[in-house]
C-alpha positions as CSV (number, residue, x, y, z in Angstrom):
1,M,-24.0,-13.1,19.7
2,K,-21.5,-10.3,19.7
3,L,-18.1,-9.2,18.5
4,Q,-16.7,-6.3,20.6
5,I,-14.1,-3.7,19.7
6,L,-12.7,-1.5,22.4
7,D,-13.2,2.1,21.6
8,I,-9.7,3.8,21.5
9,T,-11.2,7.3,21.4
10,R,-12.1,7.0,25.1
11,N,-8.4,7.9,26.1
12,I,-7.8,4.4,27.2
13,F,-4.0,4.8,27.4
14,H,-1.2,7.3,27.1
15,D,1.4,6.5,24.4
16,P,4.6,8.2,25.4
17,F,6.7,6.2,22.9
18,D,4.4,7.0,19.9
19,L,4.1,3.3,19.1
20,F,0.6,3.6,17.8
21,N,-1.2,5.9,15.5
22,L,-4.3,6.9,17.4
23,T,-5.7,9.0,14.5
24,A,-5.4,6.2,11.9
25,H,-9.0,5.1,12.3
26,E,-11.8,7.3,11.1
27,G,-13.5,8.8,14.1
28,G,-12.1,6.0,16.3
29,R,-13.6,3.3,14.1
30,P,-11.4,0.7,12.4
31,Y,-11.9,0.9,8.7
32,W,-12.6,-2.8,8.5
33,L,-15.6,-2.4,10.9
34,D,-17.8,-1.0,8.2
35,Y,-17.0,-3.9,5.8
36,L,-17.7,-6.6,8.4
37,K,-20.8,-5.0,10.0
38,P,-23.4,-5.9,7.2
39,Y,-22.3,-9.5,7.3
40,C,-22.5,-9.7,11.0
41,E,-26.0,-8.2,10.9
42,D,-27.1,-10.8,8.4
43,I,-26.1,-13.7,10.7
44,G,-27.3,-12.0,13.9
45,V,-23.9,-10.9,15.2
46,D,-23.8,-7.6,17.0
47,I,-20.5,-5.8,16.2
48,N,-19.8,-2.4,17.8
49,L,-17.3,-0.1,19.4
50,V,-17.7,-0.1,23.2
51,S,-15.9,1.4,26.2
52,F,-14.0,-0.9,28.5
53,D,-16.8,-0.6,31.1
54,E,-19.3,-1.7,28.5
55,L,-17.4,-4.8,27.5
56,D,-18.9,-8.2,28.2
57,L,-15.7,-9.8,29.5
58,N,-17.3,-13.2,29.1
59,H,-17.1,-12.8,25.4
60,P,-14.1,-12.1,23.0
61,W,-13.2,-8.5,22.4
62,F,-10.5,-6.7,20.3
63,L,-8.2,-3.8,21.0
64,S,-7.8,-2.7,17.3
65,I,-5.0,-0.2,17.0
66,A,-2.7,1.0,14.2
67,P,1.0,0.7,14.8
68,N,3.6,3.4,14.0
69,S,5.9,0.6,13.0
70,W,8.9,2.8,12.3
71,N,9.0,3.6,16.0
72,W,9.1,0.0,17.2
73,V,12.8,-0.5,16.3
74,N,14.1,1.8,19.0
75,Y,11.6,0.8,21.7
76,T,13.1,-1.7,24.2
77,G,10.2,-2.0,26.7
78,S,7.2,-4.3,26.9
79,L,4.0,-3.8,25.0
80,M,2.1,-4.0,28.3
81,D,4.2,-1.2,29.9
82,Y,1.7,1.6,29.3
83,L,-1.6,-0.1,28.9
84,P,-4.0,0.6,31.7
85,K,-3.9,-2.3,34.2
86,N,-7.5,-3.5,33.7
87,I,-6.9,-3.7,29.9
88,S,-3.6,-5.4,30.0
89,E,-4.8,-8.0,32.6
90,H,-7.8,-9.0,30.4
91,L,-5.6,-9.1,27.3
92,L,-3.2,-11.4,29.2
93,N,-5.6,-13.6,31.0
94,G,-9.1,-12.9,29.7
95,K,-10.8,-13.0,26.3
96,G,-9.1,-9.9,24.9
97,Y,-7.1,-9.9,21.6
98,L,-4.7,-7.3,20.3
99,L,-5.4,-6.5,16.6
100,L,-2.4,-4.6,15.1
101,N,-4.1,-2.8,12.3
102,H,-2.0,-2.0,9.3
103,E,-5.0,-2.2,6.9
104,C,-3.7,0.8,4.8
105,E,-0.1,-0.4,4.6
106,S,1.7,-3.5,3.2
107,F,4.6,-4.0,5.6
108,T,5.4,-7.7,6.1
109,N,8.9,-9.1,7.0
110,K,10.4,-6.1,8.7
111,F,7.4,-5.6,10.9
112,F,7.0,-9.3,11.5
113,C,10.4,-9.1,13.1
114,E,9.5,-6.1,15.2
115,I,6.3,-7.8,16.4
116,H,8.1,-10.9,17.5
117,N,10.9,-8.9,19.2
118,M,8.2,-7.0,21.1
119,L,6.5,-10.2,22.1
120,K,9.7,-11.6,23.5
121,R,9.8,-8.5,25.9
122,S,6.1,-8.9,26.7
123,N,4.2,-11.7,28.3
124,L,1.3,-11.4,25.9
125,P,0.9,-14.8,24.2
126,S,1.3,-14.9,20.4
127,S,-2.1,-16.5,20.2
128,K,-3.6,-13.2,21.4
129,V,-2.1,-11.2,18.6
130,L,-3.5,-10.6,15.1
131,Y,-1.8,-8.6,12.4
132,M,-4.1,-7.1,9.7
133,V,-2.1,-5.8,6.7
134,G,-2.9,-4.7,3.1
135,A,-0.3,-7.1,1.6
136,A,-1.5,-9.6,-1.0
137,D,0.9,-12.4,0.0
138,A,1.1,-11.7,3.7
139,E,0.1,-15.2,4.9
140,K,2.6,-16.9,2.6
141,V,5.4,-14.4,3.4
142,Y,4.7,-14.8,7.2
143,K,4.9,-18.6,6.9
144,K,8.3,-18.4,5.2
145,F,9.4,-15.8,7.8
146,A,8.3,-18.0,10.7
147,D,9.9,-21.1,9.1
148,D,13.2,-19.4,8.4
149,N,13.3,-18.1,11.9
150,K,12.3,-21.4,13.4
151,I,9.2,-19.9,15.2
152,L,7.2,-22.8,16.6
153,K,3.5,-22.9,15.4
154,E,2.3,-22.2,18.9
155,N,4.3,-19.0,18.9
156,R,3.0,-17.7,15.6
157,I,0.6,-14.8,15.3
158,K,-2.5,-14.7,13.2
159,I,-2.2,-12.9,9.8
160,L,-5.2,-11.2,8.2
161,T,-5.0,-9.7,4.7
162,S,-7.3,-6.9,3.7
163,F,-7.0,-3.9,1.4
164,H,-8.7,-1.0,3.2
165,V,-6.9,1.8,1.5
166,F,-10.1,2.3,-0.5
167,R,-11.9,3.2,2.8
168,R,-9.2,5.6,3.9
169,L,-9.6,7.9,0.9
170,D,-12.5,10.2,1.1
171,F,-13.1,11.6,-2.4
172,N,-15.6,13.4,-4.5
173,I,-16.2,11.7,-7.8
174,S,-16.5,15.0,-9.6
175,D,-12.9,15.8,-8.8
176,F,-11.9,13.2,-11.4
177,E,-13.9,14.4,-14.3
178,Y,-12.2,16.1,-17.3
179,D,-12.6,16.5,-21.0
180,R,-11.1,13.4,-22.4
181,R,-11.4,14.7,-26.0
182,L,-8.7,17.4,-25.6
183,P,-5.4,16.8,-27.4
184,K,-2.6,15.3,-25.2
185,Q,0.6,17.2,-24.5
186,K,2.6,14.2,-23.2
187,K,2.6,10.5,-23.5
188,F,2.7,9.5,-19.8
189,L,2.4,10.7,-16.2
190,S,5.0,9.4,-13.7
191,L,4.6,10.4,-10.0
192,N,7.6,9.7,-7.9
193,R,7.3,12.1,-5.0
194,T,9.1,10.6,-2.0
195,A,12.5,9.6,-3.3
196,R,12.6,5.9,-2.6
197,I,15.5,4.2,-4.3
198,H,13.4,2.2,-6.8
199,R,11.8,5.5,-7.9
200,V,15.2,7.1,-8.4
201,M,16.2,4.1,-10.4
202,L,13.0,4.2,-12.6
203,V,13.5,8.0,-13.4
204,S,17.2,7.4,-14.1
205,L,16.3,4.7,-16.6
206,L,13.7,7.0,-18.2
207,A,16.5,9.6,-18.5
208,H,18.9,7.0,-19.9
209,Y,16.4,6.2,-22.7
210,N,15.8,10.0,-23.3
211,L,12.2,9.7,-22.2
212,L,12.0,12.7,-19.8
213,D,10.5,14.9,-22.5
214,Q,7.8,12.3,-23.2
215,G,6.1,12.6,-19.8
216,Y,5.1,14.6,-16.7
217,I,7.6,13.3,-14.2
218,S,8.0,14.2,-10.5
219,L,10.8,13.1,-8.2
220,G,11.2,14.4,-4.6
221,L,14.9,14.0,-4.5
222,T,16.7,17.1,-3.1
223,P,20.3,18.2,-3.8
224,D,21.4,17.4,-0.3
225,Q,20.1,13.8,-0.7
226,I,22.3,13.1,-3.8
227,E,25.3,11.6,-2.0
228,H,23.1,9.5,0.2
229,C,21.2,8.2,-2.8
230,L,24.5,7.4,-4.6
231,S,25.6,5.5,-1.5
232,D,22.3,3.5,-1.5
233,L,22.8,2.7,-5.2
234,N,26.3,1.5,-4.6
235,Q,25.1,-1.0,-2.0
236,I,22.6,-2.6,-4.3
237,P,24.0,-5.7,-6.1
238,I,23.0,-4.6,-9.7
239,Y,24.5,-6.3,-12.7
240,R,26.9,-4.1,-14.6
241,D,24.9,-3.3,-17.7
242,F,21.9,-2.2,-15.7
243,R,24.0,-0.3,-13.3
244,D,25.7,1.6,-16.2
245,K,22.2,2.6,-17.5
246,I,21.1,3.8,-14.0
247,Y,24.2,5.9,-13.4
248,D,24.1,7.4,-16.9
249,G,20.5,8.4,-16.3
250,F,21.2,9.6,-12.8
251,E,23.8,12.1,-14.1
252,K,21.1,13.4,-16.5
253,I,18.5,14.0,-13.7
254,K,20.9,15.5,-11.1
255,P,20.7,19.1,-12.5
256,L,16.9,18.8,-12.6
257,I,16.2,17.7,-9.0
258,P,13.8,18.1,-7.3
259,M,11.6,17.4,-10.3
260,H,8.3,19.3,-9.9
261,I,5.3,19.2,-12.1
262,D,2.9,21.0,-9.6
263,Q,3.1,22.9,-6.4
264,I,2.7,19.9,-4.0
265,N,5.4,19.5,-1.4
266,L,7.3,16.4,-2.6
267,Q,8.7,15.8,0.9
268,E,5.2,15.2,2.5
269,N,3.0,12.1,2.2
270,Q,0.3,12.9,-0.4
271,F,-2.0,9.9,0.2
272,K,-5.1,11.8,-0.7
273,V,-6.2,11.0,-4.2
274,N,-7.1,14.6,-5.1
275,S,-3.6,15.9,-4.4
276,L,-2.9,16.3,-8.1
277,N,-4.8,18.4,-10.6
278,S,-6.7,16.4,-13.2
279,E,-5.1,18.3,-16.0
280,F,-2.0,16.0,-15.8
281,Y,-4.3,13.0,-16.6
282,Q,-6.2,15.0,-19.2
283,N,-3.0,15.9,-21.0
284,S,-1.3,12.5,-21.1
285,Y,-2.2,9.0,-22.4
286,F,-1.1,6.6,-19.7
287,S,0.3,6.4,-16.1
288,I,3.4,4.8,-14.7
289,V,2.4,3.9,-11.2
290,T,5.4,3.7,-8.9
291,S,4.2,1.8,-5.9
292,T,5.5,2.0,-2.3
293,F,7.8,-1.0,-2.9
294,S,9.2,-2.7,-6.0
295,L,12.4,-4.3,-4.6
296,A,12.2,-7.6,-2.8
297,K,14.9,-6.7,-0.4
298,E,12.6,-3.9,0.9
299,E,9.3,-5.8,0.9
300,P,8.5,-9.3,-0.5
301,S,4.7,-8.9,-0.8
302,V,2.6,-6.9,-3.3
303,G,0.7,-4.1,-1.7
304,F,-1.7,-1.4,-3.0
305,T,-2.2,2.1,-1.9
306,E,-3.7,5.3,-3.3
307,K,-1.0,5.2,-6.0
308,E,-2.8,2.4,-7.8
309,I,-6.2,4.0,-7.2
310,K,-5.5,7.4,-8.9
311,P,-5.3,6.3,-12.5
312,I,-8.3,4.1,-12.1
313,L,-10.4,7.0,-10.8
314,Y,-9.0,9.2,-13.6
315,K,-9.8,6.5,-16.2
316,H,-6.2,6.4,-17.2
317,P,-4.5,3.2,-18.5
318,F,-1.5,2.2,-16.5
319,L,1.7,0.2,-16.0
320,I,2.9,-0.6,-12.5
321,N,6.4,-0.4,-11.0
322,N,5.7,-2.9,-8.2
323,L,6.7,-6.4,-7.2
324,P,6.0,-9.3,-9.5
325,G,2.4,-10.4,-9.7
326,A,0.9,-6.9,-9.0
327,L,-1.3,-7.0,-12.1
328,K,-2.4,-10.6,-11.4
329,H,-3.5,-9.6,-7.9
330,L,-5.5,-6.7,-9.3
331,K,-7.2,-9.1,-11.7
332,S,-8.1,-11.4,-8.9
333,M,-9.8,-8.4,-7.2
334,G,-12.0,-7.9,-10.2
335,F,-10.0,-5.3,-12.1
336,L,-8.9,-5.6,-15.8
337,T,-5.5,-4.6,-17.2
338,F,-4.4,-3.6,-20.6
339,D,-2.6,-6.7,-22.0
340,K,-4.3,-6.2,-25.4
341,W,-2.3,-3.0,-25.9
342,F,0.6,-3.2,-23.4
343,D,3.3,-5.9,-23.0
344,E,2.6,-6.9,-19.4
345,S,5.2,-9.7,-19.3
346,Y,7.2,-7.6,-16.9
347,D,4.7,-8.5,-14.2
348,D,6.0,-12.1,-14.4
349,E,9.7,-11.2,-14.1
350,I,11.0,-12.1,-10.6
351,D,14.3,-10.4,-11.0
352,D,13.7,-6.9,-9.7
353,F,16.1,-5.1,-12.1
354,E,15.2,-7.0,-15.2
355,R,11.5,-6.4,-14.4
356,M,12.1,-2.6,-14.1
357,H,14.2,-2.7,-17.3
358,K,11.4,-4.5,-19.2
359,L,8.9,-2.0,-17.8
360,V,11.0,1.0,-19.1
361,L,11.5,-0.6,-22.5
362,E,7.7,-1.0,-22.8
363,I,7.3,2.7,-21.8
364,K,9.8,3.6,-24.5
365,R,7.8,1.6,-27.1
366,L,4.5,3.2,-26.0
367,S,6.1,6.7,-26.1
368,V,6.9,6.5,-29.8
369,I,3.4,5.5,-30.8
370,P,1.9,8.4,-32.8
371,N,-0.9,10.4,-31.1
372,R,-3.5,9.4,-33.7
373,M,-2.9,5.7,-32.9
374,W,-3.0,6.5,-29.2
375,D,-6.3,8.2,-29.6
376,K,-7.6,5.1,-31.3
377,M,-6.3,2.9,-28.6
378,L,-7.9,5.0,-25.9
379,R,-11.3,4.6,-27.6
380,E,-10.7,0.8,-27.7
381,M,-9.8,0.9,-24.0
382,E,-12.9,2.8,-22.9
383,P,-14.9,-0.3,-21.8
384,I,-11.9,-1.5,-19.6
385,L,-11.4,2.0,-18.2
386,L,-15.1,2.3,-17.3
387,H,-15.2,-1.2,-15.8
388,N,-12.2,-0.5,-13.5
389,Y,-13.7,2.9,-12.5
390,N,-17.0,1.3,-11.6
391,I,-15.4,-1.5,-9.7
392,L,-13.4,0.9,-7.7
393,V,-16.2,3.3,-6.9
394,K,-18.3,0.4,-5.8
395,Y,-15.4,-1.4,-4.2
396,N,-16.7,-1.3,-0.7
397,V,-18.4,-4.0,1.4
398,E,-18.6,-7.0,-0.9
399,H,-15.2,-6.7,-2.6
400,I,-13.3,-5.9,0.6
401,F,-15.0,-8.7,2.5
402,F,-14.6,-11.4,-0.1
403,N,-11.0,-10.4,-1.1
404,S,-9.9,-10.4,2.5
405,N,-9.6,-12.5,5.6
406,L,-12.1,-10.4,7.5
407,K,-14.6,-13.3,7.6
408,E,-12.1,-15.1,9.9
409,L,-12.9,-12.6,12.7
410,L,-16.2,-14.4,13.0
411,Y,-14.3,-17.2,14.7
412,Y,-13.9,-14.9,17.7
413,V,-17.7,-14.5,18.2
414,N,-18.8,-15.8,21.6
């Protein structure tokens, strides 16, 4: 028995529209391959990368490729336009399947729309398309998307949820060691490099409550982006009291932007976990993790990236500025949170702005706790911090496999 993946490193096609990220896989290998391979071996399934000439076309095979989803909006052609003829023919009429591999991202609704728009312009059946994404509620969100858009069941694609950001990050454990006994200089660390609107809102709230001096805070907002940011804020239907707090805080941070705490370029994607010196974790008590999304209008599903990984590797307690249920999803994956010491009720709040407000009020409460009490709390948290660290460091084959839909790929064997 075999499960075949077409090797995209063999220059199988030219991508003039930059629709796919040909470097997203490590050495041409999909990240998910290493998680699935041990289980395939246990049940006698041979799973490997092969060239097209090596494919057994009598058995199922996958073209697993990572989409540059932001480029799909402006593309008006067919998905089959630039695939080599032999590959496109066997995708259309043979046993080939297209696996759109967003295993390190959490894009749902917006990309669902792009996929289906693309399929309308292509003659590739929906049954031949699988979308792998690192979004916790991807299947539920897709069902609602398909129902809302009246997409018939026979025209729906297959959704696979799997969190592979852990595989993408190649780190040296020693990079995260530091002297945890040294006195702390700040209460918290808040990294908000790329100036997404929910990050601007969070930092503005911190400024409104006079918390800027309590933490190490970065924000990659540049002076020439101020007017555009204000325009974005004006278009968000925020209730008046919350809006007043945001605008008050925004006026306070305007003279400070861009807000740097280190020499990292705030305009570039810093997905590598060692892009920040450990001294910032050493010199603060807890992290405020600002995830890629926290507003439902941008993305309805909880997703995890390197942002949630960093405090765990640094053994730093954390709160998360994410969508509701983020903490619950982490617990379902085997991690523990800090509900003995932190008020985590914000995680249950479905209103985006009320949730963020509750989060900042908890940050304010934690920021006035005296250092001696914090030192005691950190000692109490040590078992939780070590548990999460060990789970993450060992979070490879078993955790990825059992907390994902990878096992469903076994349906495509033979």
